[in-house]
PLY file of the C-alpha trace (Angstrom):
ply
format ascii 1.0
element vertex 340
property float x
property float y
property float z
element edge 339
property int vertex1
property int vertex2
end_header
-2.34 -24.46 6.63
-4.16 -22.06 4.39
-2.88 -22.07 0.58
-2.03 -18.06 0.15
-0.36 -16.95 -3.03
1.24 -13.62 -3.51
1.96 -11.83 -6.87
4.17 -8.37 -6.89
3.17 -6.03 -9.82
5.69 -3.34 -8.84
5.89 -0.39 -6.25
3.18 -1.32 -3.58
0.93 -3.28 -5.72
-0.02 -7.18 -4.73
-2.62 -9.64 -5.37
-3.27 -12.23 -2.74
-5.20 -14.99 -3.08
-6.24 -17.13 0.03
-9.37 -19.04 1.30
-11.11 -18.47 -1.91
-10.95 -14.72 -1.60
-8.97 -12.32 -3.93
-7.36 -9.25 -2.63
-5.53 -6.58 -4.09
-3.19 -4.33 -2.02
-2.87 -0.86 -3.98
-4.04 -0.92 -7.73
-1.37 0.75 -9.51
-1.35 -1.59 -12.46
-1.67 1.01 -15.49
1.55 3.05 -14.97
3.29 5.43 -17.12
4.40 4.39 -20.42
8.37 4.11 -19.59
7.56 1.77 -16.67
7.12 -2.13 -17.15
3.47 -3.19 -16.94
2.89 -6.61 -15.79
-0.93 -6.79 -15.47
-3.48 -4.42 -17.17
-6.55 -3.02 -15.14
-8.45 -4.14 -18.03
-7.50 -7.96 -17.34
-8.43 -7.87 -13.72
-11.66 -9.92 -13.91
-11.74 -11.19 -10.33
-11.36 -9.29 -7.01
-13.31 -9.44 -3.68
-11.50 -7.02 -1.75
-9.22 -3.81 -2.25
-7.07 -2.41 0.25
-5.57 0.93 -0.35
-2.46 2.56 1.61
-3.12 6.08 0.56
-4.36 8.28 -2.28
-1.30 9.14 -4.18
-0.64 8.72 -7.69
1.45 5.45 -7.58
-1.23 3.44 -5.12
-4.89 4.39 -5.77
-5.37 4.76 -9.42
-7.19 1.68 -11.11
-9.29 1.00 -7.69
-12.13 2.52 -9.32
-12.18 0.53 -12.38
-11.48 -2.75 -10.78
-14.11 -2.24 -8.16
-16.86 -1.28 -10.62
-15.91 -4.10 -12.90
-15.55 -7.03 -10.03
-17.95 -5.56 -7.24
-14.94 -5.63 -4.91
-15.21 -3.79 -1.66
-12.74 -0.85 -1.38
-11.17 -0.36 2.33
-9.36 2.92 2.24
-9.18 6.05 4.11
-11.86 8.91 3.50
-9.59 10.94 0.82
-9.51 7.88 -1.47
-13.08 6.72 -0.78
-14.46 10.36 -1.79
-12.56 10.13 -4.96
-13.69 6.74 -5.53
-17.29 7.76 -5.12
-17.15 10.50 -7.60
-15.34 8.04 -10.12
-18.70 5.95 -9.72
-18.00 3.33 -7.71
-21.22 2.12 -5.71
-21.82 3.41 -2.14
-22.12 -0.26 -0.81
-18.67 -1.20 -2.07
-16.86 1.55 -0.21
-15.69 0.92 3.23
-13.98 4.25 4.71
-11.61 3.58 7.56
-9.09 5.55 9.59
-7.14 3.00 11.64
-8.26 0.91 14.67
-10.86 -0.98 12.58
-11.17 -5.02 12.70
-12.99 -6.22 9.62
-13.97 -9.76 8.68
-13.71 -10.79 5.28
-16.14 -13.37 3.27
-15.92 -14.95 0.09
-18.06 -13.92 -2.68
-20.41 -16.78 -2.49
-21.25 -15.76 1.05
-21.57 -12.26 0.58
-24.00 -12.79 -2.25
-25.84 -15.23 0.12
-26.28 -12.56 2.91
-27.97 -10.29 0.19
-30.42 -12.88 -0.65
-30.93 -13.84 3.14
-29.71 -17.30 2.94
-26.96 -17.09 5.66
-27.09 -15.27 8.99
-26.46 -11.75 8.61
-24.69 -9.19 10.94
-26.90 -6.81 12.75
-27.61 -3.59 10.84
-29.77 -0.35 10.53
-32.63 -0.10 8.29
-30.83 1.09 5.03
-27.66 -0.58 5.96
-26.31 -3.01 3.28
-26.66 -6.58 4.58
-23.22 -8.31 5.33
-22.71 -11.75 6.59
-22.39 -12.67 10.31
-18.68 -12.67 11.18
-18.92 -16.29 12.15
-18.94 -16.78 8.34
-15.52 -14.92 7.78
-12.64 -16.74 6.23
-10.02 -14.36 7.22
-10.01 -10.90 8.89
-7.93 -7.55 8.42
-6.67 -5.18 11.15
-6.50 -1.56 9.80
-3.61 0.65 11.54
-2.44 4.47 11.16
0.77 4.58 9.42
3.03 7.00 8.28
3.96 8.22 4.82
8.09 8.34 4.20
10.03 11.67 3.48
12.30 12.30 0.97
15.45 13.92 0.80
15.87 17.40 -1.07
17.34 17.30 -3.78
16.36 13.94 -4.61
19.14 11.34 -5.34
19.12 9.22 -8.69
19.94 6.03 -6.55
18.46 6.22 -3.07
20.95 4.07 -1.14
19.39 2.14 2.07
22.76 2.40 3.62
22.85 6.31 3.70
22.40 8.04 6.85
20.31 11.27 7.16
20.29 13.29 10.24
18.46 16.50 11.22
15.76 18.29 9.30
15.32 21.45 7.36
13.05 22.96 9.97
12.04 21.98 13.33
8.52 21.52 11.71
9.48 18.99 8.94
6.35 16.71 8.58
4.41 14.94 6.16
2.41 18.51 5.30
5.70 19.08 3.16
4.72 15.84 1.07
1.35 17.37 0.30
2.57 20.38 -0.47
5.32 18.94 -2.62
2.84 16.79 -4.26
0.35 19.56 -5.17
2.84 22.31 -6.19
5.76 20.35 -7.29
5.55 16.85 -8.44
2.16 17.08 -10.10
2.95 20.42 -11.65
6.20 19.13 -12.90
5.76 20.75 -16.10
5.55 24.19 -14.57
9.18 23.38 -12.95
10.96 21.83 -15.56
11.40 23.40 -19.06
10.17 20.91 -21.96
13.75 20.89 -23.43
14.86 19.52 -20.14
12.50 16.81 -19.51
13.51 13.24 -20.03
11.26 10.49 -21.16
10.17 9.60 -17.81
9.31 12.98 -16.77
7.17 13.34 -20.01
5.57 10.01 -19.44
4.94 10.92 -15.88
3.44 14.10 -16.64
1.01 12.87 -19.15
0.00 10.11 -16.66
-0.86 12.66 -13.80
-2.74 14.98 -15.89
-5.02 12.40 -17.21
-7.35 12.46 -14.34
-10.51 10.89 -16.27
-8.65 7.66 -16.12
-6.22 7.85 -13.14
-8.05 8.75 -10.03
-5.45 10.24 -7.29
-4.97 13.01 -4.69
-2.08 15.29 -3.80
-2.97 14.42 -0.10
-2.43 10.89 0.96
-5.24 11.03 3.29
-3.59 9.28 6.06
-1.43 6.56 5.64
-2.83 2.91 6.45
-1.28 -0.35 7.06
-3.13 -3.60 7.04
-2.66 -6.83 9.14
-4.29 -9.77 7.43
-5.28 -12.63 9.89
-4.87 -15.89 7.73
-5.64 -19.03 9.65
-4.38 -17.05 12.73
-1.28 -15.82 11.18
-0.63 -12.28 10.48
0.56 -10.73 7.00
1.47 -7.24 7.91
1.30 -4.72 4.79
2.89 -1.31 5.51
3.48 0.21 2.05
5.71 3.39 3.01
8.98 3.58 5.29
7.14 5.17 8.02
5.44 4.06 11.25
4.25 5.11 14.78
6.36 2.86 17.17
3.84 2.69 19.84
1.16 1.21 17.43
3.69 -0.88 15.33
5.21 -2.67 18.71
1.62 -3.27 20.10
0.10 -5.04 17.01
-1.36 -8.53 17.72
-1.32 -10.95 16.39
2.38 -10.39 15.44
2.83 -11.15 11.64
4.59 -13.92 10.46
5.19 -12.36 7.05
5.79 -8.45 6.88
5.51 -6.42 3.47
7.56 -3.22 4.08
8.02 -0.13 1.81
12.10 0.50 2.01
12.27 3.61 0.05
12.95 7.17 1.12
13.99 8.59 4.47
12.05 6.98 7.23
9.20 8.75 9.07
9.29 7.72 12.96
6.67 9.07 15.08
5.62 11.93 12.42
9.45 13.07 12.55
12.15 12.44 9.98
14.39 9.43 11.43
17.99 10.00 11.84
19.54 7.12 10.41
19.41 5.09 7.37
16.38 2.97 5.94
18.27 -0.02 6.61
18.39 0.87 10.23
14.82 1.93 10.57
13.78 -1.19 8.74
15.65 -3.34 11.44
13.67 -1.41 14.31
10.49 -2.02 12.57
11.23 -5.90 12.58
12.22 -5.87 16.29
8.88 -3.97 17.16
7.06 -6.81 15.14
9.01 -9.52 17.10
11.20 -10.52 14.11
8.66 -11.79 11.34
9.89 -14.98 9.68
9.48 -13.55 6.21
10.16 -9.79 5.02
9.21 -8.90 1.71
10.13 -5.47 0.32
8.18 -2.85 -1.80
8.47 0.55 -3.03
11.87 -0.23 -4.40
11.78 -0.88 -7.96
12.40 1.34 -10.89
10.52 4.72 -11.21
10.04 7.28 -13.99
11.22 9.99 -11.72
14.06 10.54 -9.43
14.91 8.48 -7.27
15.18 6.35 -10.43
16.27 3.28 -8.27
16.54 1.85 -4.62
19.56 0.20 -3.77
18.38 -2.36 -1.03
21.74 -4.02 -0.36
22.41 -2.49 2.73
18.71 -3.14 4.26
19.25 -6.86 3.02
22.44 -7.25 5.01
21.41 -5.39 8.20
18.15 -7.58 8.09
20.36 -10.79 7.73
22.88 -9.57 10.39
20.55 -7.99 13.05
17.34 -10.15 12.96
16.30 -13.74 12.66
13.87 -12.42 9.56
14.44 -14.00 6.15
14.22 -11.91 3.00
11.73 -13.15 0.32
12.52 -11.60 -3.00
9.43 -11.36 -5.49
9.71 -11.44 -9.06
7.29 -8.93 -10.64
4.32 -10.65 -12.35
5.00 -14.22 -10.86
2.94 -15.96 -8.50
4.55 -17.25 -5.33
3.52 -19.44 -2.45
3.20 -18.32 1.01
3.05 -20.50 3.91
0.32 -19.28 6.73
0 1
1 2
2 3
3 4
4 5
5 6
6 7
7 8
8 9
9 10
10 11
11 12
12 13
13 14
14 15
15 16
16 17
17 18
18 19
19 20
20 21
21 22
22 23
23 24
24 25
25 26
26 27
27 28
28 29
29 30
30 31
31 32
32 33
33 34
34 35
35 36
36 37
37 38
38 39
39 40
40 41
41 42
42 43
43 44
44 45
45 46
46 47
47 48
48 49
49 50
50 51
51 52
52 53
53 54
54 55
55 56
56 57
57 58
58 59
59 60
60 61
61 62
62 63
63 64
64 65
65 66
66 67
67 68
68 69
69 70
70 71
71 72
72 73
73 74
74 75
75 76
76 77
77 78
78 79
79 80
80 81
81 82
82 83
83 84
84 85
85 86
86 87
87 88
88 89
89 90
90 91
91 92
92 93
93 94
94 95
95 96
96 97
97 98
98 99
99 100
100 101
101 102
102 103
103 104
104 105
105 106
106 107
107 108
108 109
109 110
110 111
111 112
112 113
113 114
114 115
115 116
116 117
117 118
118 119
119 120
120 121
121 122
122 123
123 124
124 125
125 126
126 127
127 128
128 129
129 130
130 131
131 132
132 133
133 134
134 135
135 136
136 137
137 138
138 139
139 140
140 141
141 142
142 143
143 144
144 145
145 146
146 147
147 148
148 149
149 150
150 151
151 152
152 153
153 154
154 155
155 156
156 157
157 158
158 159
159 160
160 161
161 162
162 163
163 164
164 165
165 166
166 167
167 168
168 169
169 170
170 171
171 172
172 173
173 174
174 175
175 176
176 177
177 178
178 179
179 180
180 181
181 182
182 183
183 184
184 185
185 186
186 187
187 188
188 189
189 190
190 191
191 192
192 193
193 194
194 195
195 196
196 197
197 198
198 199
199 200
200 201
201 202
202 203
203 204
204 205
205 206
206 207
207 208
208 209
209 210
210 211
211 212
212 213
213 214
214 215
215 216
216 217
217 218
218 219
219 220
220 221
221 222
222 223
223 224
224 225
225 226
226 227
227 228
228 229
229 230
230 231
231 232
232 233
233 234
234 235
235 236
236 237
237 238
238 239
239 240
240 241
241 242
242 243
243 244
244 245
245 246
246 247
247 248
248 249
249 250
250 251
251 252
252 253
253 254
254 255
255 256
256 257
257 258
258 259
259 260
260 261
261 262
262 263
263 264
264 265
265 266
266 267
267 268
268 269
269 270
270 271
271 272
272 273
273 274
274 275
275 276
276 277
277 278
278 279
279 280
280 281
281 282
282 283
283 284
284 285
285 286
286 287
287 288
288 289
289 290
290 291
291 292
292 293
293 294
294 295
295 296
296 297
297 298
298 299
299 300
300 301
301 302
302 303
303 304
304 305
305 306
306 307
307 308
308 309
309 310
310 311
311 312
312 313
313 314
314 315
315 316
316 317
317 318
318 319
319 320
320 321
321 322
322 323
323 324
324 325
325 326
326 327
327 328
328 329
329 330
330 331
331 332
332 333
333 334
334 335
335 336
336 337
337 338
338 339
């Protein structure tokens, strides 16, 4: 059994330590001033790999600074990779993916030895950076396409995972609406809400997203990804948003022992708004995954813009009553042992 620890820093950002490797799942550590901060980007001294779910403001920022400081390899979609390249992350640390990839992961020591030809290396083209042979990997990751959640309009102040949503505003509702809403709405909030009507959270958010020198982000998610980390033969799946392709999730192998799942928003089922509640969709995901032993929620903590909170009570009750999975509640900033 491999000793694995996890820390949650809010929203969808986690740090995993396993097999001598330090991994970040998203990097939204430096956040708008009204939100609690559990770890500053400037305090991250060690990272071997960074996995980015997508390129939005609450997932990608910080990845460039952590990668440049630590030498971490960033695995992300092309939208995120292009932004990180412009931000100065060295090319040999950028690994663009779109889903379907299987990637061996190595300790920093082995990666450095490969650069010096001290260990076996993978076959490579003349200018391709040297990487260790896959037999030296301590774990691996399988990358899969996923989907960004929808948000009901108008946004409720509190999003209840028991609330049932049906139908769509048009027959063409899709994540393109999220992209347009982000570009012309959320990221231009100051044009839509008069200054005198802005609350502290809105002002904090606007200041944050307008600081593009510090915060690397895009209005386009670039293609949502999920990652199944294979640790000691066991899967740990991270799907950062409440969306999924049923045909992909139901066929993931190995089935995860632990599933980290986004629980906020209206679910996105195969690219269409899900008729039902977030709780009902979460239960579906868990059955597609053969009911992992442990479920960890994410994307449900405090926000500086509406929805300000997510009530996970309904999702917790549904999982307990309709699956054999158990929920593990993480305290932000606190290290927890995982048994894999």
